[in-house]
N, C-alpha and C positions, 0 to 999 in steps of 0.2 A: 504494500500500500504505499502511495506517495504521500510525503509530508507536505501539508499546505501551510505556507506562511503568509501572514497578513501584515500590512503596514499599520502602524498606529494611526488612529484617526486624529485629524487636527481639530482642536477644540477652539471655537471662536467665542470669545467672551465679549461682553458689552464694551469693555475698554478697547478692544480691537476695532470696534465700529465707530468709536468716537474719534473725530478728526484731531490730529495732534496739533498743538499750538506752538508756534514758533515765538521765542522771546523777542520782543521788540523794544527798541529804545523809546523812551517818552518823546513826544513831539518837541521840537526845538521852538522856543518862543521868540517873538520879535525882540523882546527885552534882552534875552540872552545873546542874540545876534548883535544888537546894538552895543551891548557892553564889550563884547569881544572886538567889534569893529572900532570902538573908541580906544580900547587898548592898542590896537594896531596903529591908530592915528597918533597916539602918544609915543609909541616906540619909534615912529618915523620922525619924531621931533616936531609934532603938531603942524606938519606941512599940509596945507589945504590942497584941494583938487583931487583927492583920491577917495572920496566917500564911497562911491559905487564900488570901486576896486576893494576897499576895506570891507564893505558889507558882503560882497560875494566871497571873499576870502574867509571871513568869519563863518559864513554858512557852510562852506566846504569843510572847514576845521571842525565845526560842531557836529556835522553829520558824519564825520569819520572818513570823508573822501578827500582829505587834503592832499594836494600834489605838490611836491617840492618844485620851486621855480628857480 
């Protein structure tokens, strides 16, 4: 007589059907961006005319996508 082997059954639990959540960073506020942009302005020696550049740099840094220039 041949021996019959079976594979163990997969058990699906309720937790398997629940979508997994990915940890997300809290949203960056305009206040945080403004503070960092102001720090960049001060670090530049209070040189006017770079407000948009400072704002965009602050956004990149705070979002974690800063690129060395």
